[in-house]
Residue, then its C-alpha position, 0 to 999 in steps of 0.5 A: m499500500k502507497k503512503d499518501k505524501l503530506i504537504p510539508g509544513k513550509t510549503l503549506l505556508f507558503i501556499f496560504f501566504t501567497l493566497l493571502v497576499g493575492v486577496v489582499i492585492a485584489v481588495f486593494l485594486s478594486l477599492n482603488k481603481p478609477k471611478e466613473p467621473s460623476i456629473s458633480d466631478k464634471v462641473v466647474l463651480v462659479s462664483q456668484n461674485e464675479e464682475i459683470l461689466d456692460g452686460k457681459h461676464v468679464a472673465t469669459g466674455l459671455i452676455d449676462d442672462q439667466g443661465l450663465n452660470l450654467v453655460i460657464a460650468h458645463c461649457t467653459g471646462c472644456h473649451s474657451a467661451k469664445l467658441v460659444t461667442q463666435n457661433r451663432f445658432n438657432r434653438d435646433g442648431w444649438i441642440r445639434v452642436i450639443r448632440w455632436m459634442q456629446e457623440t464625439q467629444n466625450l460631453w456628458d448628459l446635461g439632464e435637466s440643465e440643457a433646457l436651460i443651457v439651449d435657452y440661454l444660447s439661443k436667446n444670446y447667441a442666435p444668428e444675426l441678420k447682418g448684411r449691408r449697412l443700411p443706406l444713407n437717408q437725409i444726408e446734405w451732400y456737397e461738391l468737392e472742389e479741385e484744388q487750383 
């Protein structure tokens, strides 16, 4: 009859210690893995005391109106406010821009803030009917005299 070999004490201790270290490392890694950023991690806090001069937010150049702080918080964390001020869209256009940023630029879901942001943008950065200046009217014209 064969005699079963027992695992020597040192080998058993080594296996136990290795398993224990593995479990500790696994727990440590699971607790310290980077968490998915939440909306609150992505929001830039805006001071209520920032200066407004001539109807514009001095630091960003954005028009002072309801929704300004939401636009600063959600937009200027990723890009300059000039990207907002140099563009003009109607409501549908701003929504298309937001969807494009969400699909291609990792813009997070704006939730309930989206309607307020779109209201602000479509009111303050809507297309402007610009063209030639108005014709000059009621001007008294005079003849230039040639020098002799």
